[in-house]
N, CA, C and O atoms as a GROMACS GRO file, in nm:
protein
  264
    1MET      N    1  13.078  -8.013   1.888
    1MET     CA    2  13.132  -7.939   1.778
    1MET      C    3  13.110  -8.018   1.649
    1MET      O    4  13.134  -8.138   1.643
    2ILE      N    5  13.065  -7.946   1.546
    2ILE     CA    6  13.041  -8.010   1.417
    2ILE      C    7  13.162  -7.982   1.327
    2ILE      O    8  13.201  -7.867   1.308
    3THR      N    9  13.218  -8.085   1.274
    3THR     CA   10  13.330  -8.068   1.182
    3THR      C   11  13.288  -8.117   1.044
    3THR      O   12  13.223  -8.221   1.031
    4GLY      N   13  13.323  -8.042   0.943
    4GLY     CA   14  13.288  -8.080   0.807
    4GLY      C   15  13.400  -8.159   0.743
    4GLY      O   16  13.517  -8.146   0.779
    5LYS      N   17  13.363  -8.238   0.650
    5LYS     CA   18  13.462  -8.315   0.577
    5LYS      C   19  13.477  -8.253   0.439
    5LYS      O   20  13.377  -8.228   0.370
    6TYR      N   21  13.598  -8.229   0.399
    6TYR     CA   22  13.623  -8.172   0.268
    6TYR      C   23  13.588  -8.275   0.162
    6TYR      O   24  13.627  -8.392   0.173
    7PRO      N   25  13.515  -8.234   0.060
    7PRO     CA   26  13.474  -8.332  -0.042
    7PRO      C   27  13.594  -8.389  -0.117
    7PRO      O   28  13.688  -8.317  -0.150
    8SER      N   29  13.589  -8.517  -0.143
    8SER     CA   30  13.699  -8.581  -0.215
    8SER      C   31  13.692  -8.550  -0.364
    8SER      O   32  13.792  -8.560  -0.435
    9LEU      N   33  13.573  -8.513  -0.412
    9LEU     CA   34  13.556  -8.476  -0.553
    9LEU      C   35  13.514  -8.330  -0.560
    9LEU      O   36  13.409  -8.293  -0.508
   10ARG      N   37  13.595  -8.248  -0.624
   10ARG     CA   38  13.564  -8.106  -0.636
   10ARG      C   39  13.498  -8.082  -0.771
   10ARG      O   40  13.562  -8.095  -0.876
   11LEU      N   41  13.370  -8.048  -0.768
   11LEU     CA   42  13.295  -8.025  -0.891
   11LEU      C   43  13.317  -7.881  -0.937
   11LEU      O   44  13.249  -7.789  -0.892
   12ARG      N   45  13.411  -7.863  -1.027
   12ARG     CA   46  13.441  -7.731  -1.081
   12ARG      C   47  13.408  -7.728  -1.229
   12ARG      O   48  13.413  -7.830  -1.298
   13ARG      N   49  13.376  -7.610  -1.275
   13ARG     CA   50  13.354  -7.594  -1.418
   13ARG      C   51  13.487  -7.600  -1.491
   13ARG      O   52  13.590  -7.554  -1.441
   14ASN      N   53  13.483  -7.655  -1.607
   14ASN     CA   54  13.603  -7.661  -1.690
   14ASN      C   55  13.619  -7.526  -1.760
   14ASN      O   56  13.541  -7.493  -1.848
   15ARG      N   57  13.720  -7.449  -1.720
   15ARG     CA   58  13.740  -7.316  -1.776
   15ARG      C   59  13.869  -7.307  -1.858
   15ARG      O   60  13.930  -7.200  -1.867
   16LYS      N   61  13.908  -7.417  -1.916
   16LYS     CA   62  14.029  -7.414  -1.998
   16LYS      C   63  14.005  -7.345  -2.131
   16LYS      O   64  14.094  -7.279  -2.184
   17ALA      N   65  13.886  -7.360  -2.185
   17ALA     CA   66  13.855  -7.299  -2.314
   17ALA      C   67  13.811  -7.154  -2.294
   17ALA      O   68  13.744  -7.120  -2.196
   18ASP      N   69  13.850  -7.068  -2.388
   18ASP     CA   70  13.818  -6.926  -2.380
   18ASP      C   71  13.667  -6.902  -2.376
   18ASP      O   72  13.620  -6.817  -2.300
   19TRP      N   73  13.591  -6.974  -2.457
   19TRP     CA   74  13.448  -6.950  -2.463
   19TRP      C   75  13.379  -6.982  -2.331
   19TRP      O   76  13.279  -6.918  -2.297
   20THR      N   77  13.429  -7.080  -2.255
   20THR     CA   78  13.367  -7.110  -2.126
   20THR      C   79  13.402  -7.004  -2.022
   20THR      O   80  13.320  -6.973  -1.936
   21ARG      N   81  13.521  -6.949  -2.029
   21ARG     CA   82  13.556  -6.839  -1.937
   21ARG      C   83  13.470  -6.717  -1.964
   21ARG      O   84  13.422  -6.653  -1.871
   22ARG      N   85  13.450  -6.684  -2.092
   22ARG     CA   86  13.365  -6.570  -2.126
   22ARG      C   87  13.220  -6.594  -2.086
   22ARG      O   88  13.149  -6.499  -2.052
   23LEU      N   89  13.176  -6.718  -2.090
   23LEU     CA   90  13.038  -6.752  -2.055
   23LEU      C   91  13.010  -6.725  -1.907
   23LEU      O   92  12.900  -6.681  -1.874
   24VAL      N   93  13.105  -6.751  -1.820
   24VAL     CA   94  13.081  -6.740  -1.676
   24VAL      C   95  13.140  -6.615  -1.613
   24VAL      O   96  13.125  -6.594  -1.493
   25GLU      N   97  13.207  -6.531  -1.692
   25GLU     CA   98  13.267  -6.411  -1.633
   25GLU      C   99  13.159  -6.313  -1.591
   25GLU      O  100  13.052  -6.305  -1.652
   26GLU      N  101  13.187  -6.238  -1.486
   26GLU     CA  102  13.088  -6.144  -1.433
   26GLU      C  103  13.084  -6.016  -1.514
   26GLU      O  104  12.976  -5.961  -1.538
   27SER      N  105  13.197  -5.967  -1.557
   27SER     CA  106  13.201  -5.846  -1.638
   27SER      C  107  13.321  -5.850  -1.730
   27SER      O  108  13.420  -5.918  -1.702
   28SER      N  109  13.311  -5.778  -1.837
   28SER     CA  110  13.423  -5.769  -1.930
   28SER      C  111  13.435  -5.625  -1.978
   28SER      O  112  13.335  -5.554  -1.988
   29LEU      N  113  13.556  -5.583  -2.008
   29LEU     CA  114  13.582  -5.448  -2.053
   29LEU      C  115  13.674  -5.456  -2.173
   29LEU      O  116  13.780  -5.519  -2.167
   30SER      N  117  13.634  -5.394  -2.281
   30SER     CA  118  13.717  -5.392  -2.401
   30SER      C  119  13.735  -5.248  -2.446
   30SER      O  120  13.674  -5.157  -2.390
   31SER      N  121  13.819  -5.227  -2.545
   31SER     CA  122  13.844  -5.092  -2.595
   31SER      C  123  13.717  -5.032  -2.656
   31SER      O  124  13.706  -4.909  -2.665
   32ASN      N  125  13.622  -5.114  -2.697
   32ASN     CA  126  13.496  -5.063  -2.750
   32ASN      C  127  13.408  -5.000  -2.642
   32ASN      O  128  13.316  -4.925  -2.674
   33ASP      N  129  13.435  -5.030  -2.516
   33ASP     CA  130  13.357  -4.976  -2.405
   33ASP      C  131  13.408  -4.840  -2.357
   33ASP      O  132  13.341  -4.774  -2.278
   34LEU      N  133  13.525  -4.798  -2.403
   34LEU     CA  134  13.585  -4.674  -2.356
   34LEU      C  135  13.536  -4.555  -2.438
   34LEU      O  136  13.502  -4.569  -2.555
   35ILE      N  137  13.532  -4.439  -2.374
   35ILE     CA  138  13.484  -4.317  -2.437
   35ILE      C  139  13.594  -4.212  -2.430
   35ILE      O  140  13.653  -4.190  -2.324
   36LEU      N  141  13.622  -4.146  -2.542
   36LEU     CA  142  13.718  -4.036  -2.545
   36LEU      C  143  13.641  -3.906  -2.526
   36LEU      O  144  13.560  -3.872  -2.612
   37PRO      N  145  13.665  -3.834  -2.418
   37PRO     CA  146  13.592  -3.708  -2.397
   37PRO      C  147  13.642  -3.601  -2.494
   37PRO      O  148  13.760  -3.597  -2.529
   38ILE      N  149  13.552  -3.514  -2.535
   38ILE     CA  150  13.585  -3.401  -2.621
   38ILE      C  151  13.555  -3.274  -2.542
   38ILE      O  152  13.444  -3.256  -2.493
   39PHE      N  153  13.655  -3.187  -2.530
   39PHE     CA  154  13.642  -3.063  -2.455
   39PHE      C  155  13.623  -2.947  -2.551
   39PHE      O  156  13.697  -2.934  -2.649
   40LEU      N  157  13.525  -2.863  -2.525
   40LEU     CA  158  13.491  -2.751  -2.612
   40LEU      C  159  13.527  -2.618  -2.547
   40LEU      O  160  13.527  -2.605  -2.425
   41ILE      N  161  13.559  -2.519  -2.633
   41ILE     CA  162  13.581  -2.382  -2.587
   41ILE      C  163  13.502  -2.289  -2.677
   41ILE      O  164  13.468  -2.324  -2.790
   42ASP      N  165  13.473  -2.170  -2.626
   42ASP     CA  166  13.402  -2.068  -2.705
   42ASP      C  167  13.495  -2.010  -2.810
   42ASP      O  168  13.617  -2.010  -2.794
   43GLY      N  169  13.436  -1.960  -2.915
   43GLY     CA  170  13.512  -1.892  -3.018
   43GLY      C  171  13.512  -1.969  -3.149
   43GLY      O  172  13.443  -2.070  -3.164
   44LYS      N  173  13.592  -1.917  -3.243
   44LYS     CA  174  13.603  -1.980  -3.374
   44LYS      C  175  13.749  -2.004  -3.406
   44LYS      O  176  13.836  -1.926  -3.368
   45ASN      N  177  13.774  -2.114  -3.476
   45ASN     CA  178  13.907  -2.148  -3.523
   45ASN      C  179  14.009  -2.156  -3.408
   45ASN      O  180  14.118  -2.100  -3.418
   46ARG      N  181  13.972  -2.224  -3.300
   46ARG     CA  182  14.059  -2.233  -3.182
   46ARG      C  183  14.085  -2.378  -3.144
   46ARG      O  184  13.995  -2.461  -3.143
   47ILE      N  185  14.210  -2.405  -3.111
   47ILE     CA  186  14.252  -2.531  -3.050
   47ILE      C  187  14.344  -2.494  -2.935
   47ILE      O  188  14.440  -2.420  -2.954
   48GLN      N  189  14.315  -2.546  -2.816
   48GLN     CA  190  14.391  -2.511  -2.696
   48GLN      C  191  14.433  -2.640  -2.627
   48GLN      O  192  14.350  -2.727  -2.600
   49SER      N  193  14.562  -2.652  -2.597
   49SER     CA  194  14.609  -2.772  -2.528
   49SER      C  195  14.572  -2.766  -2.381
   49SER      O  196  14.559  -2.658  -2.323
   50ILE      N  197  14.555  -2.881  -2.321
   50ILE     CA  198  14.527  -2.891  -2.178
   50ILE      C  199  14.656  -2.935  -2.111
   50ILE      O  200  14.703  -3.046  -2.134
   51LYS      N  201  14.714  -2.849  -2.028
   51LYS     CA  202  14.847  -2.873  -1.970
   51LYS      C  203  14.853  -3.000  -1.886
   51LYS      O  204  14.953  -3.071  -1.890
   52THR      N  205  14.750  -3.027  -1.812
   52THR     CA  206  14.752  -3.143  -1.722
   52THR      C  207  14.717  -3.274  -1.792
   52THR      O  208  14.725  -3.381  -1.732
   53MET      N  209  14.680  -3.265  -1.919
   53MET     CA  210  14.644  -3.385  -1.996
   53MET      C  211  14.719  -3.380  -2.130
   53MET      O  212  14.663  -3.334  -2.230
   54PRO      N  213  14.843  -3.426  -2.134
   54PRO     CA  214  14.921  -3.419  -2.258
   54PRO      C  215  14.854  -3.493  -2.373
   54PRO      O  216  14.805  -3.605  -2.357
   55GLY      N  217  14.851  -3.428  -2.489
   55GLY     CA  218  14.791  -3.489  -2.607
   55GLY      C  219  14.641  -3.470  -2.617
   55GLY      O  220  14.579  -3.517  -2.712
   56VAL      N  221  14.581  -3.400  -2.520
   56VAL     CA  222  14.436  -3.374  -2.521
   56VAL      C  223  14.416  -3.224  -2.539
   56VAL      O  224  14.488  -3.143  -2.480
   57PHE      N  225  14.318  -3.186  -2.621
   57PHE     CA  226  14.298  -3.046  -2.656
   57PHE      C  227  14.153  -3.005  -2.636
   57PHE      O  228  14.063  -3.089  -2.632
   58ARG      N  229  14.133  -2.872  -2.624
   58ARG     CA  230  13.999  -2.813  -2.627
   58ARG      C  231  13.979  -2.758  -2.768
   58ARG      O  232  14.070  -2.696  -2.825
   59TYR      N  233  13.862  -2.780  -2.824
   59TYR     CA  234  13.834  -2.739  -2.960
   59TYR      C  235  13.714  -2.646  -2.965
   59TYR      O  236  13.620  -2.662  -2.887
   60SER      N  237  13.718  -2.549  -3.056
   60SER     CA  238  13.597  -2.472  -3.085
   60SER      C  239  13.510  -2.558  -3.176
   60SER      O  240  13.558  -2.652  -3.240
   61ILE      N  241  13.383  -2.527  -3.182
   61ILE     CA  242  13.289  -2.613  -3.254
   61ILE      C  243  13.323  -2.624  -3.402
   61ILE      O  244  13.306  -2.731  -3.461
   62ASP      N  245  13.372  -2.518  -3.463
   62ASP     CA  246  13.406  -2.526  -3.605
   62ASP      C  247  13.524  -2.619  -3.630
   62ASP      O  248  13.531  -2.681  -3.737
   63LYS      N  249  13.618  -2.631  -3.538
   63LYS     CA  250  13.731  -2.722  -3.551
   63LYS      C  251  13.689  -2.867  -3.524
   63LYS      O  252  13.752  -2.960  -3.573
   64LEU      N  253  13.586  -2.884  -3.447
   64LEU     CA  254  13.539  -3.018  -3.412
   64LEU      C  255  13.478  -3.090  -3.531
   64LEU      O  256  13.486  -3.212  -3.540
   65SER      N  257  13.418  -3.016  -3.621
   65SER     CA  258  13.351  -3.079  -3.735
   65SER      C  259  13.449  -3.132  -3.839
   65SER      O  260  13.408  -3.205  -3.929
   66LYS      N  261  13.576  -3.097  -3.830
   66LYS     CA  262  13.675  -3.141  -3.930
   66LYS      C  263  13.739  -3.270  -3.892
   66LYS      O  264  13.824  -3.320  -3.966
   0.00000   0.00000   0.00000
């Protein structure tokens, strides 16, 4: 049976500084990466609320340009 010896010195990157953590991170997500969907409906001068999504509305194209 082969047994390994745990190294007495652990060579780890120093990640105390923010810039080093950002350098080695695999992915990052910020508010700039998010997209707000816009829902459209047929017609003119119409705004319709979406019941299952409070605060989100469907807009006709003429209302969208404002």
